[in-house]
C-alpha positions as CSV (number, residue, x, y, z in Angstrom):
1,X,-58.2,49.3,-71.3
2,X,-54.5,49.1,-70.7
3,X,-52.5,47.8,-73.5
4,X,-49.8,45.3,-72.7
5,X,-46.4,46.6,-73.7
6,X,-43.7,44.3,-75.1
7,X,-40.0,45.0,-74.7
8,X,-37.6,45.1,-77.6
9,X,-36.1,41.9,-76.4
10,X,-39.4,40.1,-76.4
11,X,-40.2,41.3,-79.9
12,X,-36.7,40.2,-81.1
13,X,-37.2,36.7,-79.5
14,X,-40.7,36.3,-81.1
15,X,-39.3,37.4,-84.5
16,X,-36.4,35.0,-84.3
17,X,-38.6,32.1,-83.2
18,X,-41.0,32.9,-86.1
19,X,-38.2,32.9,-88.6
20,X,-36.8,29.6,-87.2
21,X,-40.3,28.1,-87.4
22,X,-40.7,29.3,-91.0
23,X,-37.3,27.8,-91.8
24,X,-38.4,24.4,-90.4
25,X,-41.6,24.6,-92.4
26,X,-40.0,25.4,-95.7
27,X,-38.6,21.8,-96.4
28,X,-42.0,20.3,-95.8
29,X,-43.6,22.8,-98.2
30,X,-40.9,22.0,-100.8
31,X,-41.6,18.2,-100.4
32,X,-45.4,18.8,-100.9
33,X,-44.6,21.0,-103.9
34,X,-42.3,18.4,-105.4
35,X,-44.9,15.7,-105.0
36,X,-47.4,17.6,-107.2
37,X,-44.8,18.9,-109.7
38,X,-44.2,17.4,-113.1
39,X,-41.1,15.3,-113.6
40,X,-40.0,17.6,-116.5
41,X,-40.1,20.7,-114.2
42,X,-38.1,19.0,-111.5
43,X,-35.4,17.8,-114.0
44,X,-35.2,21.2,-115.7
45,X,-35.6,23.6,-112.8
46,X,-35.1,21.6,-109.6
47,X,-37.3,21.7,-106.6
48,X,-39.2,24.9,-105.7
49,X,-41.6,26.1,-103.1
50,X,-44.4,26.5,-105.7
51,X,-45.0,24.0,-108.6
52,X,-44.7,25.4,-112.1
53,X,-47.2,22.9,-113.5
54,X,-49.3,20.8,-111.1
55,X,-49.4,17.1,-111.8
56,X,-50.8,14.3,-109.8
57,X,-49.2,11.5,-111.7
58,X,-47.1,10.4,-108.7
59,X,-50.2,10.0,-106.5
60,X,-52.0,8.1,-109.3
61,X,-49.1,5.7,-109.6
62,X,-49.1,5.2,-105.8
63,X,-52.8,4.4,-105.9
64,X,-52.1,1.7,-108.5
65,X,-49.7,0.2,-106.1
66,X,-51.8,1.0,-103.1
67,X,-52.1,-2.6,-101.9
68,X,-48.4,-2.7,-101.1
69,X,-48.4,0.7,-99.5
70,X,-51.4,-0.2,-97.3
71,X,-49.7,-3.4,-96.2
72,X,-46.6,-1.5,-95.3
73,X,-48.7,1.1,-93.5
74,X,-50.4,-1.6,-91.4
75,X,-47.0,-3.2,-90.5
76,X,-45.5,0.1,-89.5
77,X,-48.6,1.1,-87.4
78,X,-48.6,-2.3,-85.6
79,X,-44.8,-2.2,-85.0
80,X,-45.0,1.4,-83.7
81,X,-48.0,0.9,-81.4
82,X,-46.9,-2.5,-80.0
83,X,-43.3,-1.4,-79.7
84,X,-44.1,1.9,-78.0
85,X,-46.4,0.3,-75.5
86,X,-44.0,-2.5,-74.6
87,X,-40.9,-0.2,-74.6
88,X,-42.7,2.2,-72.2
89,X,-43.6,-0.7,-69.9
90,X,-40.1,-2.1,-69.8
91,X,-38.5,1.3,-69.5
92,X,-40.7,2.6,-66.8
93,X,-40.4,-0.6,-64.7
94,X,-36.6,-0.6,-65.0
95,X,-36.5,3.1,-64.2
96,X,-38.7,2.6,-61.1
97,X,-36.4,-0.2,-59.9
98,X,-33.3,2.0,-60.4
99,X,-35.0,4.9,-58.6
100,X,-36.1,2.9,-55.5
101,X,-33.4,3.3,-52.8
102,X,-34.7,0.1,-51.1
103,X,-33.8,-2.0,-54.2
104,X,-30.5,-3.8,-53.4
105,X,-29.3,-4.1,-56.9
106,X,-30.3,-0.7,-58.3
107,X,-26.6,0.5,-58.6
108,X,-25.7,-2.7,-60.5
109,X,-28.6,-2.3,-62.8
110,X,-27.7,1.4,-63.4
111,X,-24.1,0.4,-64.2
112,X,-25.3,-2.3,-66.6
113,X,-27.5,0.2,-68.4
114,X,-24.6,2.7,-68.6
115,X,-22.4,0.0,-70.2
116,X,-24.9,-0.4,-73.0
117,X,-24.6,3.3,-73.8
118,X,-20.8,3.1,-74.0
119,X,-20.2,-0.3,-75.7
120,X,-21.8,-2.7,-78.0
121,X,-21.0,-6.2,-79.2
122,X,-20.9,-5.4,-82.9
123,X,-23.2,-6.0,-85.8
124,X,-22.3,-9.6,-86.5
125,X,-22.8,-11.0,-83.0
126,X,-26.0,-9.0,-82.6
127,X,-27.3,-10.4,-85.9
128,X,-26.4,-14.0,-85.0
129,X,-28.2,-13.7,-81.6
130,X,-31.3,-12.2,-83.2
131,X,-31.5,-14.8,-86.0
132,X,-30.0,-18.0,-84.7
133,X,-30.9,-17.9,-81.0
134,X,-34.0,-15.6,-80.8
135,X,-35.3,-16.8,-84.2
136,X,-36.6,-13.4,-85.2
137,X,-35.9,-13.8,-88.9
138,X,-39.0,-12.9,-91.1
139,X,-41.1,-12.1,-88.0
140,X,-42.7,-8.8,-86.9
141,X,-40.9,-9.2,-83.5
142,X,-37.6,-8.6,-85.3
143,X,-38.6,-4.9,-85.7
144,X,-40.0,-4.6,-82.1
145,X,-37.7,-6.5,-79.7
146,X,-34.1,-5.2,-80.6
147,X,-34.7,-1.5,-79.7
148,X,-37.2,-2.3,-76.9
149,X,-35.0,-1.1,-73.9
150,X,-33.1,2.2,-74.2
151,X,-30.8,3.2,-71.4
152,X,-31.1,6.9,-72.1
153,X,-34.9,6.7,-71.7
154,X,-34.5,4.7,-68.5
155,X,-32.2,7.3,-66.9
156,X,-34.6,10.1,-68.1
157,X,-37.5,8.5,-66.3
158,X,-35.4,7.4,-63.3
159,X,-34.5,11.1,-62.7
160,X,-38.2,12.0,-62.9
161,X,-39.2,9.4,-60.4
162,X,-36.4,10.3,-58.0
163,X,-37.6,13.9,-58.0
164,X,-40.9,12.6,-56.4
165,X,-41.2,12.9,-52.6
166,X,-40.1,9.8,-50.8
167,X,-43.2,10.2,-48.5
168,X,-45.4,9.0,-51.4
169,X,-43.8,5.6,-51.3
170,X,-43.8,5.4,-47.5
171,X,-47.5,6.4,-47.2
172,X,-48.4,3.8,-49.9
173,X,-46.4,1.2,-48.0
174,X,-48.2,2.0,-44.8
175,X,-51.5,1.5,-46.6
176,X,-50.4,-2.0,-47.5
177,X,-49.6,-1.4,-51.2
178,X,-47.0,-3.7,-52.9
179,X,-44.3,-2.5,-55.2
180,X,-46.2,-3.3,-58.4
181,X,-49.3,-1.6,-57.1
182,X,-47.3,1.5,-56.2
183,X,-45.8,1.5,-59.7
184,X,-49.1,1.0,-61.5
185,X,-51.4,3.2,-59.4
186,X,-49.0,5.9,-58.1
187,X,-45.9,6.3,-60.3
188,X,-47.5,5.8,-63.7
189,X,-50.3,8.4,-63.3
190,X,-47.8,11.0,-61.9
191,X,-45.3,10.2,-64.6
192,X,-47.6,11.1,-67.5
193,X,-45.4,14.0,-68.7
194,X,-42.2,12.0,-68.9
195,X,-44.1,9.0,-70.3
196,X,-45.5,11.1,-73.1
197,X,-42.1,12.6,-73.8
198,X,-40.4,9.2,-74.0
199,X,-43.3,7.8,-75.9
200,X,-42.8,10.4,-78.6
201,X,-39.1,9.5,-78.8
202,X,-39.9,5.8,-79.0
203,X,-42.7,6.1,-81.5
204,X,-40.6,8.3,-83.8
205,X,-37.8,5.8,-83.6
206,X,-40.1,2.8,-84.5
207,X,-41.9,4.7,-87.2
208,X,-38.8,5.9,-89.0
209,X,-36.8,2.7,-88.7
210,X,-36.0,0.8,-91.9
211,X,-32.7,-0.8,-90.9
212,X,-34.3,-3.7,-88.8
213,X,-36.6,-4.5,-91.7
214,X,-33.7,-4.5,-94.1
215,X,-31.7,-6.8,-91.8
216,X,-34.3,-9.3,-90.7
217,X,-37.3,-9.2,-93.1
218,X,-37.2,-10.7,-96.6
219,X,-41.0,-11.2,-97.0
220,X,-42.6,-8.3,-98.8
221,X,-45.8,-8.6,-96.8
222,X,-43.8,-7.9,-93.6
223,X,-41.8,-4.9,-94.9
224,X,-42.5,-1.6,-93.1
225,X,-43.3,1.7,-94.8
226,X,-39.9,3.3,-94.3
227,X,-38.2,0.3,-95.9
228,X,-40.6,0.6,-98.9
229,X,-39.6,4.3,-99.1
230,X,-35.9,3.3,-99.1
231,X,-36.5,0.7,-101.7
232,X,-38.2,3.3,-103.9
233,X,-35.4,5.8,-103.5
234,X,-32.7,3.3,-104.2
235,X,-34.4,1.5,-107.0
236,X,-37.4,3.1,-108.8
237,X,-37.3,0.3,-111.4
238,X,-39.5,-1.9,-109.2
239,X,-42.4,0.2,-110.4
240,X,-41.6,-0.6,-114.0
241,X,-41.7,-4.4,-113.4
242,X,-44.9,-4.3,-111.3
243,X,-48.1,-5.8,-112.5
244,X,-49.5,-2.3,-113.2
245,X,-46.6,-1.3,-115.4
246,X,-48.8,-0.8,-118.5
247,X,-51.3,1.4,-116.5
248,X,-48.3,3.4,-115.3
249,X,-47.0,4.0,-118.8
250,X,-50.5,5.2,-119.9
251,X,-50.5,7.7,-117.1
252,X,-47.1,9.2,-117.8
253,X,-44.8,8.7,-120.7
254,X,-41.9,9.3,-118.4
255,X,-41.9,7.6,-115.0
256,X,-41.9,10.5,-112.5
257,X,-39.3,9.0,-110.2
258,X,-38.4,12.2,-108.3
259,X,-41.9,13.3,-107.6
260,X,-42.8,9.8,-106.6
261,X,-40.2,10.0,-103.8
262,X,-41.7,13.2,-102.6
263,X,-45.3,11.9,-102.8
264,X,-44.4,8.8,-100.8
265,X,-42.6,10.9,-98.2
266,X,-45.8,13.0,-97.8
267,X,-47.7,9.7,-97.3
268,X,-45.3,8.4,-94.7
269,X,-45.0,11.5,-92.4
270,X,-48.8,11.9,-92.0
271,X,-49.3,10.0,-88.7
272,X,-46.4,11.6,-86.9
273,X,-47.7,15.1,-87.8
274,X,-51.1,14.2,-86.2
275,X,-49.4,12.6,-83.2
276,X,-47.2,15.4,-82.1
277,X,-49.9,18.0,-81.2
278,X,-51.5,15.6,-78.7
279,X,-48.1,15.1,-76.9
280,X,-46.8,18.7,-77.2
281,X,-48.1,19.9,-73.9
282,X,-46.3,17.1,-72.0
283,X,-43.1,17.3,-74.0
284,X,-41.2,20.3,-72.4
285,X,-42.3,19.5,-68.9
286,X,-41.4,15.8,-69.1
287,X,-38.0,16.6,-70.7
288,X,-37.0,19.3,-68.3
289,X,-38.2,17.7,-65.0
290,X,-36.6,14.4,-66.0
291,X,-33.3,16.1,-66.6
292,X,-33.0,18.2,-63.4
293,X,-32.0,15.7,-60.8
294,X,-29.4,13.0,-61.3
């Protein structure tokens, strides 16, 4: 058997990529280590890759308040799933319209989308429109509708569709297909790579968002997971005043505020870690092909 020989350049590239991957993995390892470290070790020695003394007090405390975490998890999952599906639908339809040369107003639509990338009306007018006119206050739609359409994603998908042969549209037209049928049965199946790429961007944006919940949601039962994490980081005292405060004090004489932050961070990033491997094979292809032709 012939052995495959690798050049010095290939070995150096693999080594550099391996070191970079390890550097990206180290912060996650440190977060996991901090979540199972005792509060005393974190205060005295700081965060480390390996815990000096393993303690699960933080996870026990989170279990005591699990009802609120579960509610926040459900809200975040609903917002992410519904928001991603609706955003992909709106983005793909707008991109298809801008990519069709027969659409009379495609240039005007493209200019309008570009304007939204360059200018915005400001925070106060945006808040007034969402609360007073759209009546999104204390509703789940307040975390779904504002970021629904993104111009960057539209242009990314428009470029992907424009790279498709025009003969596909003409042959479908000759077979009697309408515009929506061409979009649903021809464009969407062929655009799976770019849809998966954009879907990953959108789902990450929805999952990590806490600002919309902070702006529009006052009800605790509607607060997303990331807003709960922000609340914990900014004010750990809400655990002391909870109904399980006595149980918490029995678990740990000193409230492990730092390790709780790390433990809740581990809890929040779980779904995204499992989502990425399923979309990875589409990611590079969708991003590169969508960015080739303007």
